[in-house]
N, C-alpha and C positions, 0 to 999 in steps of 0.2 A: 505492498499500501504508499499510496505517497502520504508527505507528509503535512504539506500547508495549501491543500486546496480550498478558499477559502468555500466554495461553493457547498462542498458537503461537509462544512462542519459539523449542522445539525443532524447528518446523518452518523455522522463517528460518535457525536455525544449529544442522544438526543436530550429536549426541550420538550419538555411539559407543557399541553395549550390546553385551555377550555374551550370548548363548542358547544352553543347549545342546541340539540338535536330538534332538527326539522320534524317531525312525528308528534311529538311530547312535548316537546320546550325544556327538558329534563338536559343537568348540566353532563357533559359525556367526555372526560379525558380523555386525551389522543400523542401520543408522541410524535414528534418529529418524522420518525422513523419505523413507524407505522403507516399502511393502507389503509387500516381500515378499522373500526371500532365495534364492538356492537352496543346500545345504549341499555342501560343495566332495567333504565323504568319501563321500557317499552319494546325491546330486540329489535329496534330498528338499527339499519347499519349505518352508521356513520363515515364521510370516508374523507383520508386527509384531503385538503384540495392545495396543498404547496408543493408546487412543482420541482424539479431537482433538474443542474447540468446531468446527471445519468442519461438521463432522456438523449442530449444529442453529442455530448464529449467523447472523442475518441479514447479517453484516457481513463473512462469513468471505471471501469470495470478492474482496472488498477489501485485506480483510486480508492475507491470502497471499499475490496474484496467482490471478489466472483461470486461467492453466496449471500452477500447482500446487493450487490448488483440483481444477480440470476429473479431473487426474492421479490425486490422493488420493480422488474419489468413485467416479471413477470402476473404482480400486483396491478398494474395499469390495465388492466384488459375488465372488463365491466363481465364482472362473473354471471352466471346464471338464474333469473328468478327462482327464489328459495320456496 
């Protein structure tokens, strides 16, 4: 992994954000490296809306590591309805 890329600082050292569930209005905690979380109040899936340079940077896999890169890239696809 590279040491100094400013675009991935929140992926390597996650930060916590509080979001409002669009379904029930409940508070949802989501880390900057999470793709989505389930609202503990109603079960609605809340997605992280933070875009990252991993989508376009040719060094992304090397920078964040292959496992994190693969997880984040796979998680960007819209999941099938449950």
